[in-house]
C-alpha positions as CSV (number, residue, x, y, z in Angstrom):
1,X,37.8,-68.1,56.5
2,X,35.7,-66.2,59.0
3,X,32.0,-66.0,58.5
4,X,31.9,-62.4,59.7
5,X,31.8,-61.0,56.2
6,X,28.8,-63.2,55.2
7,X,25.2,-62.2,55.9
8,X,23.0,-64.7,57.7
9,X,21.3,-67.0,55.2
10,X,17.9,-65.9,56.6
11,X,18.7,-62.3,55.6
12,X,19.6,-63.4,52.1
13,X,16.1,-65.0,51.6
14,X,14.3,-61.7,52.3
15,X,16.9,-59.4,50.8
16,X,16.3,-56.7,48.2
17,X,18.6,-56.5,45.1
18,X,20.4,-53.4,46.2
19,X,24.2,-53.5,45.9
20,X,24.8,-53.3,49.7
21,X,21.9,-55.7,50.6
22,X,22.6,-59.2,51.9
23,X,22.0,-61.1,48.6
24,X,24.3,-58.9,46.6
25,X,26.9,-58.9,49.4
26,X,26.9,-62.7,49.6
27,X,27.0,-63.3,45.8
28,X,29.8,-60.7,45.2
29,X,31.9,-62.2,48.0
30,X,31.5,-65.8,46.7
31,X,31.8,-65.0,42.9
32,X,33.6,-61.6,43.0
33,X,31.8,-58.4,42.0
34,X,31.1,-57.6,38.4
35,X,28.6,-55.6,36.3
36,X,27.0,-58.9,35.2
37,X,26.7,-60.2,38.8
38,X,24.9,-57.0,40.0
39,X,22.8,-56.5,36.8
40,X,21.9,-60.2,36.1
41,X,22.7,-62.7,38.8
42,X,21.4,-60.8,41.8
43,X,18.0,-60.0,40.2
44,X,17.7,-63.6,38.9
45,X,18.6,-65.1,42.2
46,X,16.1,-62.8,43.9
47,X,13.4,-64.0,41.6
48,X,14.2,-67.6,42.2
49,X,14.2,-67.0,46.0
50,X,10.8,-65.3,45.6
51,X,9.3,-68.1,43.6
52,X,10.7,-71.0,45.4
53,X,11.3,-72.3,48.9
54,X,14.0,-70.3,50.9
55,X,17.5,-71.6,50.7
56,X,18.8,-73.2,54.0
57,X,22.6,-72.9,53.3
58,X,25.2,-71.1,51.4
59,X,25.9,-74.3,49.5
60,X,22.3,-74.2,48.2
61,X,22.7,-70.6,47.2
62,X,25.9,-71.4,45.1
63,X,24.1,-74.3,43.4
64,X,21.3,-71.9,42.5
65,X,23.6,-69.2,41.3
66,X,25.7,-71.7,39.3
67,X,22.6,-73.1,37.5
68,X,21.5,-69.5,36.6
69,X,24.9,-68.7,35.3
70,X,25.0,-71.8,33.2
71,X,21.9,-70.6,31.2
72,X,23.5,-67.3,30.2
73,X,24.7,-66.5,26.7
74,X,28.4,-66.3,26.0
75,X,28.8,-62.6,26.1
76,X,27.2,-62.4,29.5
77,X,29.3,-65.3,30.8
78,X,32.5,-63.6,29.5
79,X,31.6,-60.4,31.3
80,X,30.9,-62.3,34.5
81,X,34.3,-64.1,34.6
82,X,36.0,-60.8,34.0
83,X,35.0,-59.8,37.5
84,X,37.6,-62.2,38.8
85,X,41.2,-60.8,39.1
86,X,43.8,-62.0,36.8
87,X,46.2,-64.6,38.1
88,X,49.3,-62.8,39.5
89,X,47.6,-59.5,40.2
90,X,48.7,-58.0,43.5
91,X,46.5,-54.8,43.7
92,X,42.8,-54.4,44.3
93,X,42.3,-58.0,45.3
94,X,39.5,-59.1,47.5
95,X,40.7,-60.6,50.7
96,X,39.7,-64.1,49.6
97,X,41.4,-63.7,46.2
98,X,44.6,-62.6,47.9
99,X,44.5,-65.6,50.2
100,X,43.7,-68.0,47.4
101,X,46.5,-66.7,45.2
102,X,49.1,-66.9,48.0
103,X,50.2,-63.4,47.4
104,X,53.0,-63.2,50.0
105,X,54.7,-66.3,48.7
106,X,55.3,-65.4,45.1
107,X,58.8,-64.5,43.7
108,X,58.7,-61.3,41.7
109,X,60.0,-63.0,38.5
110,X,57.0,-65.3,38.6
111,X,54.6,-62.3,38.9
112,X,56.2,-60.8,35.8
113,X,55.9,-64.0,33.9
114,X,52.3,-64.3,34.9
115,X,51.6,-60.8,33.6
116,X,53.0,-61.8,30.2
117,X,51.1,-65.1,30.2
118,X,47.9,-63.2,30.9
119,X,48.6,-61.0,27.9
120,X,49.3,-64.1,25.8
121,X,46.2,-65.8,26.9
122,X,44.0,-62.8,26.2
123,X,45.4,-62.4,22.8
124,X,44.6,-66.0,22.0
125,X,41.1,-65.9,23.5
126,X,39.7,-62.5,22.8
127,X,37.3,-61.3,25.4
128,X,38.4,-63.9,28.1
129,X,40.7,-63.8,31.0
130,X,42.4,-66.9,32.5
131,X,40.5,-68.3,35.3
132,X,41.5,-71.4,37.3
133,X,40.5,-73.0,40.6
134,X,43.8,-72.4,42.5
135,X,42.9,-74.8,45.4
136,X,46.0,-74.1,47.5
137,X,48.5,-74.2,44.6
138,X,51.3,-71.7,44.4
139,X,51.4,-69.1,41.6
140,X,54.4,-70.9,40.3
141,X,52.3,-74.0,39.7
142,X,49.6,-71.9,38.1
143,X,52.3,-70.3,35.8
144,X,53.2,-73.7,34.6
145,X,49.5,-74.6,34.1
146,X,49.1,-71.5,32.0
147,X,52.2,-72.4,29.9
148,X,50.8,-75.8,29.3
149,X,47.4,-74.4,28.3
150,X,49.1,-72.1,25.8
151,X,51.5,-74.8,24.5
152,X,54.5,-72.8,25.8
153,X,57.8,-74.2,27.2
154,X,58.8,-73.5,30.8
155,X,60.5,-70.0,31.2
156,X,60.6,-67.0,33.4
157,X,60.8,-64.6,30.4
158,X,58.9,-61.4,30.8
159,X,58.2,-61.0,27.0
160,X,58.8,-64.3,25.2
161,X,57.1,-65.6,23.2
162,X,55.9,-62.4,21.8
163,X,52.2,-61.9,22.2
164,X,51.6,-61.4,18.5
165,X,53.2,-64.7,17.6
166,X,50.4,-66.6,19.2
167,X,47.5,-67.9,17.0
168,X,44.2,-66.3,17.8
169,X,41.1,-68.4,18.4
170,X,38.2,-66.3,17.3
171,X,35.4,-65.6,19.6
172,X,32.6,-68.1,19.1
173,X,34.7,-71.0,17.8
174,X,34.4,-74.3,19.5
175,X,37.8,-74.0,21.3
176,X,36.8,-70.5,22.5
177,X,33.5,-71.7,23.8
178,X,35.1,-74.7,25.6
179,X,37.6,-72.4,27.3
180,X,34.8,-70.1,28.3
181,X,32.8,-72.9,29.8
182,X,35.9,-74.2,31.7
183,X,36.4,-70.8,33.2
184,X,32.8,-70.5,34.3
185,X,32.9,-73.9,35.9
186,X,36.1,-72.9,37.8
187,X,34.4,-69.7,39.1
188,X,31.7,-71.8,40.5
189,X,34.2,-74.3,42.0
190,X,35.9,-71.3,43.6
191,X,32.6,-70.2,45.1
192,X,32.0,-73.7,46.5
193,X,35.5,-73.8,48.0
194,X,34.8,-70.4,49.7
195,X,31.6,-71.9,51.2
196,X,33.5,-74.9,52.4
197,X,36.0,-72.5,54.2
198,X,33.3,-70.7,56.0
199,X,32.8,-71.0,59.7
200,X,29.4,-71.6,61.3
201,X,26.9,-68.9,60.5
């Protein structure tokens, strides 16, 4: 991944909180843009940078952001992860998400199946979307991971099982909270991976 789209780390340390400023640009590139990121993470990161020694690397920035996110309440975390595209989406993806999801290598029937699995997942876990650290895996592999997570058999069906047949795990229950925390951790793992793929700044 080219470092051209990333502001210099020195510019981030002195950045404002404006959407187009270096801090917001860096965080939205690493974590994907969302209302929660611009309204909460950027100002909190700015406050941290103002009150502490400047960061010296993007790795440090991700660690700071991850720590701040870990302190948020459940609702804010859920809104934050919603900034990531759903697995299998092909439109309106950031360049990094498209690369990570191997967009050109996915059979159409897998994309259709993923769309259904996303609907199943969002029915089971109200308010969440399925997030996973792709880490070079194909969408077919992620499809199978989603089926396992939902307790479904292997299939390329576009509509089976029916979404309404899946049990709902109410928001706030332990299993729902565990899934939210897993998703947040994977968002942070994705950000770390994006830093590792950067060239010299």
